[in-house]
C-alpha positions as CSV (number, residue, x, y, z in Angstrom):
1,X,195.0,111.8,153.5
2,X,191.6,110.8,155.0
3,X,191.5,107.6,157.5
4,X,187.9,106.4,157.5
5,X,186.7,103.9,160.2
6,X,184.4,101.6,159.3
7,X,182.3,100.7,162.1
8,X,180.0,97.8,161.3
9,X,179.2,95.5,158.2
10,X,176.9,92.9,157.0
11,X,177.6,90.5,158.8
12,X,176.1,88.6,162.4
13,X,177.5,90.6,165.2
14,X,178.6,87.9,166.9
15,X,181.6,87.6,164.8
16,X,183.2,89.9,166.9
17,X,182.2,90.8,170.8
18,X,183.3,94.6,170.2
19,X,181.2,95.1,166.7
20,X,178.8,98.0,167.7
21,X,175.2,97.5,166.5
22,X,172.8,99.8,168.5
23,X,173.1,103.6,168.1
24,X,174.5,104.3,171.3
25,X,177.1,101.7,170.4
26,X,178.0,103.0,166.9
27,X,178.2,106.7,168.5
28,X,180.7,105.3,171.5
29,X,183.0,103.5,168.9
30,X,182.9,106.6,166.8
31,X,184.1,108.7,169.4
32,X,186.8,106.0,170.0
33,X,188.1,105.9,166.7
34,X,188.0,109.4,165.9
35,X,190.3,109.8,168.9
36,X,192.4,107.3,167.5
37,X,193.1,109.2,164.4
38,X,189.8,108.5,162.2
39,X,188.8,111.9,160.0
40,X,185.6,110.2,158.8
41,X,183.2,107.5,159.3
42,X,181.2,105.0,157.7
43,X,178.5,102.6,159.2
44,X,175.5,100.4,158.3
45,X,172.6,101.6,160.3
46,X,169.8,98.4,161.9
47,X,166.4,98.9,163.2
48,X,165.4,97.7,166.4
49,X,165.6,94.2,165.2
50,X,169.1,94.6,164.7
51,X,168.8,93.7,161.0
52,X,170.3,96.3,158.5
53,X,168.0,99.0,157.1
54,X,167.5,101.8,154.6
55,X,164.3,103.0,156.2
56,X,164.8,107.2,156.2
57,X,164.0,107.6,159.6
58,X,166.3,104.9,161.2
59,X,169.0,106.3,158.7
60,X,168.9,109.6,159.5
61,X,168.5,108.9,163.6
62,X,171.7,106.8,163.6
63,X,173.7,109.3,161.3
64,X,172.3,112.6,163.1
65,X,173.4,110.5,166.6
66,X,176.6,109.5,165.2
67,X,177.7,112.7,163.5
68,X,176.8,114.6,167.0
69,X,179.1,112.1,169.1
70,X,181.8,112.0,167.1
71,X,182.1,115.5,165.2
72,X,183.3,114.0,161.7
73,X,181.3,113.4,158.6
74,X,179.1,110.3,158.8
75,X,178.3,108.2,156.0
76,X,176.1,104.9,155.4
77,X,175.7,102.2,153.0
78,X,173.3,101.6,150.3
79,X,173.6,97.9,149.8
80,X,171.4,95.8,147.6
81,X,171.9,92.9,150.3
82,X,169.4,95.1,152.4
83,X,166.9,95.9,149.8
84,X,167.3,93.7,146.6
85,X,164.7,95.8,144.7
86,X,166.4,98.4,142.7
87,X,163.2,100.6,143.0
88,X,162.3,100.0,146.4
89,X,166.1,101.0,147.5
90,X,165.9,104.3,145.0
91,X,162.9,105.3,147.1
92,X,164.0,104.8,150.6
93,X,167.5,106.5,149.7
94,X,165.6,109.6,148.0
95,X,163.9,109.9,151.9
96,X,167.3,110.6,153.5
97,X,168.4,113.8,154.4
98,X,171.1,113.6,157.3
99,X,174.1,111.3,156.0
100,X,176.9,113.2,154.9
101,X,177.3,110.8,152.3
102,X,176.6,107.4,151.1
103,X,178.1,104.0,149.3
104,X,177.2,103.1,146.2
105,X,178.7,99.5,144.7
106,X,178.3,100.2,141.1
107,X,177.7,96.6,140.2
108,X,174.7,96.6,142.0
109,X,171.3,96.7,139.9
110,X,170.1,100.0,139.9
111,X,173.3,101.8,141.1
112,X,173.1,104.7,138.9
113,X,169.2,105.7,140.1
114,X,170.7,105.4,143.5
115,X,173.2,107.5,142.7
116,X,170.9,110.0,141.3
117,X,168.6,110.0,144.3
118,X,171.7,110.8,146.6
119,X,172.7,113.6,144.9
120,X,169.0,114.6,144.5
121,X,168.7,114.7,148.4
122,X,172.1,116.6,148.9
123,X,173.9,113.6,149.6
124,X,177.5,112.9,149.1
125,X,178.3,109.7,146.7
126,X,181.2,107.2,147.4
127,X,181.7,105.1,144.5
128,X,182.4,101.5,144.9
129,X,184.5,100.0,142.5
130,X,185.9,96.5,143.4
131,X,187.0,95.7,139.4
132,X,188.1,97.6,136.4
133,X,185.0,96.8,134.6
134,X,182.9,98.8,137.6
135,X,185.6,101.8,136.8
136,X,184.5,101.6,133.5
137,X,180.7,101.6,134.4
138,X,181.3,104.4,136.5
139,X,182.6,106.6,133.8
140,X,179.5,105.4,131.9
141,X,177.2,107.1,134.4
142,X,178.1,110.3,133.4
143,X,178.3,111.3,136.9
144,X,181.9,110.7,138.0
145,X,182.7,114.3,138.0
146,X,179.9,114.5,141.1
147,X,180.7,111.9,143.2
148,X,182.2,112.7,146.6
149,X,185.0,110.1,146.1
150,X,185.9,106.8,144.7
151,X,186.0,103.5,146.8
152,X,188.6,101.0,145.2
153,X,188.2,98.3,146.8
154,X,189.5,94.9,145.6
155,X,187.5,92.5,147.2
156,X,189.3,89.2,147.0
157,X,192.7,87.4,146.3
158,X,196.0,87.4,148.1
159,X,198.1,90.7,148.8
160,X,199.6,90.8,145.3
161,X,196.2,90.1,143.7
162,X,194.5,92.6,145.7
163,X,197.0,95.3,145.5
164,X,197.4,94.5,141.7
165,X,193.9,95.0,141.0
166,X,193.9,98.5,142.9
167,X,196.8,99.6,140.6
168,X,194.8,98.3,137.8
169,X,191.4,100.0,138.8
170,X,193.4,103.3,139.7
171,X,195.1,103.1,136.2
172,X,191.8,103.0,134.6
173,X,190.2,105.6,136.6
174,X,193.1,107.9,135.3
175,X,192.2,106.9,131.7
176,X,189.3,108.3,132.1
177,X,190.2,111.3,133.9
178,X,188.0,110.6,136.9
179,X,189.6,113.0,139.1
180,X,187.6,112.1,142.4
181,X,189.9,111.5,145.7
182,X,190.3,107.6,146.1
183,X,190.1,105.8,149.0
184,X,191.5,102.3,148.7
185,X,190.6,99.8,151.2
186,X,190.9,95.8,151.0
187,X,189.1,92.9,152.9
188,X,190.1,89.9,154.9
189,X,193.6,88.7,154.5
190,X,194.7,91.5,151.9
191,X,193.7,94.5,154.2
192,X,196.8,95.8,155.2
193,X,198.4,95.0,151.8
194,X,196.6,97.5,150.0
195,X,196.1,99.8,153.0
196,X,199.6,100.4,152.9
197,X,199.8,100.4,149.7
198,X,197.3,103.3,149.6
199,X,199.4,105.1,152.0
200,X,202.4,105.1,149.7
201,X,200.3,106.3,146.6
202,X,199.1,109.1,148.5
203,X,195.4,107.5,148.8
204,X,192.7,107.8,151.2
205,X,192.3,104.6,153.4
206,X,189.6,102.8,155.5
207,X,190.1,100.3,158.2
208,X,187.4,98.1,160.5
209,X,186.0,95.2,161.4
210,X,184.0,95.2,158.5
211,X,187.2,94.6,156.5
212,X,189.3,92.8,158.7
213,X,189.4,91.4,162.4
214,X,193.4,91.3,162.8
215,X,196.2,93.9,163.1
216,X,199.2,94.0,160.6
217,X,201.1,91.5,162.8
218,X,198.3,89.0,162.7
219,X,196.9,89.4,166.5
220,X,193.3,89.8,166.6
221,X,192.2,93.2,167.1
222,X,189.9,94.5,170.3
223,X,187.7,96.5,168.3
224,X,187.5,99.1,165.6
225,X,189.5,101.8,167.5
226,X,192.6,99.3,167.9
227,X,192.6,98.7,163.7
228,X,192.5,102.9,163.2
229,X,195.5,103.3,165.3
230,X,197.4,100.6,163.4
231,X,196.6,102.3,160.1
232,X,197.2,105.7,161.7
233,X,200.8,104.5,162.5
234,X,201.0,103.3,158.8
235,X,199.7,107.0,157.7
236,X,202.3,108.4,159.2
237,X,205.0,106.1,157.9
């Protein structure tokens, strides 16, 4: 089972004092998360202005520095919130060389083109699927057999709603014969229910401050590493 640490996300860093932003902070946090049990890292590179960016020079530099520090695969995001124009986003991604993988949200315009750009660059694809409809969209791309893993990401609802949606997505992927490894993670209040179900199903899992600020017992986490410790504890049964 792979435990991926998600170091930061599309949010104001003030949401948590331990949220890493700079390359040095990301590298230090990645080291702490690997020591806590993470086997892979997901992050969102930021430029000198503190804003998320897809610029190749920044993405490659951050991914290289973090990977060198922590010693595990490092992946990034391709979110449309960073670059809304699909063609511009594809062109930027086409210039990347260092990330081991990158997540692509199937609901975003230009997702297929971004996936093809990643494949051409030799970068693995994490196909982000939030709904059954997006699982269907992944099957329709003709690229499902070339993705590194599928991110099963129910992004709203309470525990029961989110865990049911994750199972429905899994069933749809099964129906289409999509055999890529699956990583389950939730968001907000349903995070730990989705992660716990993922463990029970034998899936890979992810946790980090992008997903939740609190531990399973409801206490505010001191940072990403403490969230990874809690997830590793769940994974051990």
